[in-house]
C-alpha positions in Angstrom: 55.0 123.7 163.0 57.0 126.3 161.1 60.6 125.8 159.8 62.8 128.7 159.1 65.1 128.6 156.1 68.6 129.5 157.3 71.4 130.3 154.8 74.9 130.1 155.9 78.1 130.9 154.0 80.5 127.9 153.8 84.2 128.2 152.9 85.2 125.3 150.6 88.9 124.5 151.2 89.7 124.2 147.5 89.0 126.0 144.2 87.0 124.5 141.4 88.7 125.3 138.2 86.3 126.4 135.4 89.0 126.3 132.7 88.3 122.6 131.7 85.3 122.8 129.5 85.5 120.1 126.9 83.8 120.3 123.5 81.4 117.6 124.6 79.4 120.1 126.7 78.5 122.0 123.6 77.3 119.1 121.5 73.6 118.2 121.5 72.6 114.7 122.6 71.1 113.9 119.2 74.2 115.0 117.4 76.5 113.0 119.6 74.4 109.9 119.2 74.5 110.3 115.4 78.3 110.7 115.5 78.8 107.7 117.7 76.6 105.5 115.5 77.8 106.8 112.2 77.7 104.2 109.5 78.6 104.3 105.8 76.5 106.9 104.1 73.9 105.6 101.7 75.0 108.0 99.0 78.7 107.0 99.4 80.6 107.6 96.2 84.2 107.2 95.1 84.8 110.8 96.3 84.3 109.4 99.8 87.3 107.1 99.3 90.3 109.4 100.0 93.7 107.8 99.2 97.2 109.0 98.5 98.7 105.5 98.7 99.5 104.1 95.3 97.9 100.7 95.9 94.7 102.4 97.2 94.6 104.7 94.1 94.8 101.6 91.9 92.0 99.8 93.8 89.8 102.9 93.5 90.4 102.9 89.7 89.6 99.1 89.5 86.5 99.6 91.5 85.3 102.4 89.2 85.7 100.0 86.3 83.8 97.3 88.1 81.0 99.7 88.8 80.1 99.9 85.1 80.0 96.1 84.8 77.4 94.0 86.4 79.8 91.2 87.4 79.8 89.8 91.0 82.5 91.4 93.2 84.4 90.0 96.1 86.0 92.4 98.5 88.7 91.2 100.9 89.8 93.2 103.9 90.2 93.4 107.7 87.4 94.8 109.8 87.2 98.6 109.4 89.0 98.8 106.1 86.0 100.2 104.2 84.5 97.2 102.5 80.9 98.5 102.6 82.1 102.0 101.5 83.6 100.4 98.4 80.4 98.3 97.8 78.1 101.3 98.1 80.4 103.4 95.8 80.3 100.6 93.2 76.5 100.5 93.4 76.0 104.3 93.3 78.4 104.7 90.3 76.8 101.8 88.3 73.8 101.5 86.1 71.6 100.3 89.0 72.2 103.3 91.2 68.5 104.1 91.1 67.6 100.6 92.3 67.8 99.2 95.9 71.1 98.6 97.7 70.5 96.0 100.5 73.3 95.2 102.9 73.3 92.3 105.4 75.9 90.8 107.7 75.9 87.0 107.2 77.7 86.4 110.4 75.0 88.0 112.5 72.0 85.9 111.2 70.9 83.1 113.6 71.2 79.7 111.8 67.4 79.0 112.1 66.6 82.3 110.3 69.2 82.3 107.6 66.9 80.9 104.8 64.0 83.2 105.8 66.4 86.2 105.9 67.9 85.4 102.5 64.9 84.1 100.6 61.8 85.2 102.6 59.0 83.1 104.0 55.3 82.6 103.8 52.8 83.2 106.5 52.6 80.1 108.8 55.8 78.6 107.5 57.1 78.3 111.1 56.2 79.5 114.6 56.3 83.3 114.6 55.8 83.7 110.8 52.6 85.7 111.2 52.8 87.3 107.7 54.6 86.9 104.4 58.1 88.4 104.4 60.4 89.2 101.5 64.0 88.0 101.8 67.0 90.2 101.0 67.2 88.7 97.5 63.6 89.9 96.7 64.2 93.3 98.5 67.3 93.9 96.3 65.6 92.7 93.1 66.9 94.9 90.2 69.6 96.4 92.4 72.6 95.3 94.5 72.8 92.8 97.4 75.8 93.3 99.7 76.6 90.2 101.7 79.1 91.2 104.4 81.0 88.4 106.3 80.3 86.2 103.3 82.8 83.6 104.4 80.7 82.8 107.5 78.0 81.1 105.6 77.6 77.4 106.4 78.0 74.6 103.8 74.2 73.9 103.5 73.5 77.6 103.0 76.3 77.9 100.4 74.5 75.2 98.3 71.2 77.1 98.3 72.9 80.4 97.6 74.8 78.9 94.6 71.5 77.8 93.0 70.1 81.3 93.3 73.2 82.8 91.6 73.2 80.2 88.9 69.5 80.0 88.0 68.2 83.4 89.3 65.4 81.9 91.3 64.7 81.4 94.9 61.9 79.7 96.9 60.6 81.4 100.1 60.4 79.2 103.2 57.0 77.5 103.2 56.4 78.6 99.6 55.5 76.3 96.7 56.6 78.3 93.8 59.9 79.8 92.7 60.4 83.5 92.5 62.7 85.0 89.9 65.2 87.6 91.2 67.8 89.8 89.4 70.5 91.1 91.7 74.0 92.3 91.4 76.0 90.5 94.2 78.9 92.2 96.1 80.3 90.0 98.8 82.9 90.9 101.5 85.0 88.9 103.9 88.0 89.1 106.1 88.7 85.4 105.7 91.2 83.8 103.3 88.6 82.0 101.1 91.3 80.3 99.0 92.5 78.5 102.1 88.9 77.7 103.1 88.3 76.2 99.7 91.5 74.1 99.9 90.6 72.8 103.4 87.0 72.1 102.4 85.3 74.8 104.5 84.0 76.7 101.5 82.5 75.5 98.2 84.9 76.0 95.3 82.1 76.4 92.8 80.5 79.2 94.9 83.8 80.9 95.3 84.5 81.1 91.6 80.9 82.2 91.0 81.4 85.3 93.2 85.2 86.0 92.8 85.0 87.6 89.4 85.9 91.2 90.3 88.2 90.9 93.3 89.4 93.8 95.5 92.0 93.3 98.3 91.7 96.3 100.6 94.9 96.8 102.6 94.8 97.5 106.4 95.5 101.1 107.4 99.0 100.3 108.7 100.0 99.4 105.1 98.4 102.5 103.5 101.5 104.7 103.6 100.7 108.4 103.2 96.9 108.0 103.9 96.8 108.2 107.7 97.0 111.9 108.2 95.0 112.6 105.0 92.2 110.5 106.5 92.5 112.3 109.8 91.8 115.7 108.1 88.9 114.2 106.1 87.3 112.6 109.2 87.7 115.8 111.2 86.1 117.8 108.4 83.2 115.4 108.4 82.8 115.7 112.2 82.7 119.5 111.8 79.9 119.3 109.3 77.9 117.2 111.7 78.2 119.6 114.7 79.5 123.1 114.9 81.1 122.4 118.2 83.5 120.1 116.5 84.2 122.4 113.5 87.7 123.7 112.9 89.6 121.1 115.1 93.3 121.0 114.3 96.0 118.4 115.2 99.5 119.8 115.9 102.6 117.9 114.9 103.3 116.2 118.3 99.8 114.7 118.3 100.2 113.6 114.7 103.3 111.8 115.7 101.3 109.8 118.2 98.8 109.0 115.5 101.6 107.8 113.1 103.1 105.6 115.8 99.9 103.7 116.6 99.2 100.4 114.9 95.5 101.0 114.2 94.4 97.3 114.3 90.8 98.5 114.0 91.7 100.4 110.8 89.6 103.4 109.7 86.8 102.6 112.1 89.2 102.8 115.0 90.7 106.0 113.7 87.3 107.6 113.4 86.3 106.6 117.0 89.6 107.8 118.4 89.3 111.2 116.7 85.7 111.6 118.0 86.9 110.8 121.6 89.9 113.2 121.3 87.7 116.0 119.7 85.1 115.7 122.4 87.4 116.2 125.4 89.9 118.7 124.0 89.8 122.4 125.0 89.6 124.9 122.2 90.2 124.2 118.5 93.4 122.1 119.0 93.6 118.4 119.8 96.7 118.4 121.9 99.1 115.5 122.4 97.6 114.7 125.8 94.1 114.6 124.3 95.2 112.1 121.6 97.1 110.0 124.2 94.0 109.8 126.3 91.9 108.8 123.3 94.1 106.0 122.1 93.6 102.4 123.1 96.5 99.9 123.3 95.0 96.5 122.4 97.5 93.6 123.0 98.2 91.7 119.8 97.0 88.2 119.6 99.8 85.6 119.8 99.8 82.3 118.0 103.0 80.4 118.5 101.9 77.7 116.1 101.5 80.1 113.2 103.7 79.5 110.2 105.6 82.7 109.3 105.6 83.5 105.6 109.0 85.0 104.6 108.5 84.7 100.9 108.0 88.5 100.5 110.5 89.4 103.3 109.7 91.0 106.7 110.9 94.1 108.5 112.0 92.4 111.8 113.0 95.7 113.4 109.6 97.1 112.8 107.9 94.0 114.2 110.1 94.2 117.3 109.3 97.9 117.7 105.5 97.2 117.5 105.9 94.5 120.2 108.2 96.4 122.6 107.0 100.0 122.5 103.6 99.4 124.2 105.3 97.7 127.2 107.9 100.4 127.6 105.2 103.1 127.4 103.0 101.4 129.9 105.8 100.8 132.4 106.8 104.5 132.2 103.2 105.5 132.6 102.7 103.3 135.7 105.8 104.7 137.3 105.2 108.3 136.4 108.4 108.3 134.3 110.6 106.7 137.0 113.2 104.7 135.0 114.5 102.7 137.9 111.1 101.4 138.8 110.0 101.0 135.2 113.1 98.9 134.5 112.2 96.7 137.4 108.7 96.2 136.1 110.1 95.2 132.7 112.6 92.7 134.2 115.6 94.8 132.9 118.9 94.8 134.8 119.2 98.5 135.2 118.0 102.0 134.4 120.7 102.3 131.8 119.4 99.2 130.0 116.0 100.8 129.9 117.5 104.1 128.6 119.2 102.1 125.8 115.9 100.5 124.9 114.1 103.9 124.9 116.7 105.3 122.6 116.5 102.3 120.3 112.7 102.5 120.1 112.5 106.3 120.1 110.7 106.8 123.4 111.5 109.7 125.8 110.3 110.7 129.3 107.8 113.2 128.0 105.9 110.4 126.3 106.0 108.4 129.5 104.7 111.4 131.4 101.8 111.8 129.0 100.8 108.2 129.4 101.0 108.6 133.2 98.6 111.5 133.0 96.3 109.3 130.9 96.5 106.6 133.5 95.5 109.1 136.2 92.5 110.2 134.2 91.2 106.7 133.7 91.4 105.6 137.4 
């Protein structure tokens, strides 16, 4: 039996626009994977820390001093503020720069493997120990050990860690003899360890053993003057990683969106947002709509039992703005800028009331329309 191949012209009742060709189509899979998984570079130096903010400039100077001294360092900061970047820069600028830098997240280690991870184990010490293994203290011998999420260590592990820091020796799991180690310790945490010490959750002697050189990294929302500077630096880095992302520019209206965002994820969130915006924009300009589509609005956690600290004063208007703006923007987005319907969604008495709120919190219809477009794209 034979089949004849018949070709027939078909009229498609719509046109397929070819003008929307995002930058993502030009980026190689390997390059995109590297960008998405980008971590702190192993050769990070103080040149990688780009501040204009006075408090950050002072912290950078203090860290450069600490780099030359082999004292333990404790780095405080929210997630994404650059704690590992500072740690690597301190190591690379110090006298042990040619020695190992070993980083580990204490909060990610299973309880049953913590001793083996920190101090190593001998073959046969437990089920699955098929060979001797060095712990991170032995791996970092002569160099620097970075313990991220240091405040997550349990009380029993804190005791054993204190002994290593005091005596410079550790015993592998299943081992009979002690091994001498010489490490420079840099620890990092987002927790308030002073409070944990006061409430008995963290050993006071271990805290003072580590908290010799202390750096408090501010969140991005408190680094006045740094936000747009960091945007330019991160875009330049993306351009070096892939030619398709080279030369991307951010116009003033898109920059205003960046400046109005809270950036709860700090520099890490900023980097991921710029990558998303750069991937989908057309041409060399990241337009306001590209930035609006790349931003995530994460609801703030509420804790009605929290005690408010007014000792340093607060900007109540700014706090109100941070709370109210996302709701106004979302209501306008869901109603495509219809103020009457948006006011109803928000429980406001009238369109005029909504207009008054929009004027107070500097929101106009064009912003609402942008968010409406964003909502349509994400359906």
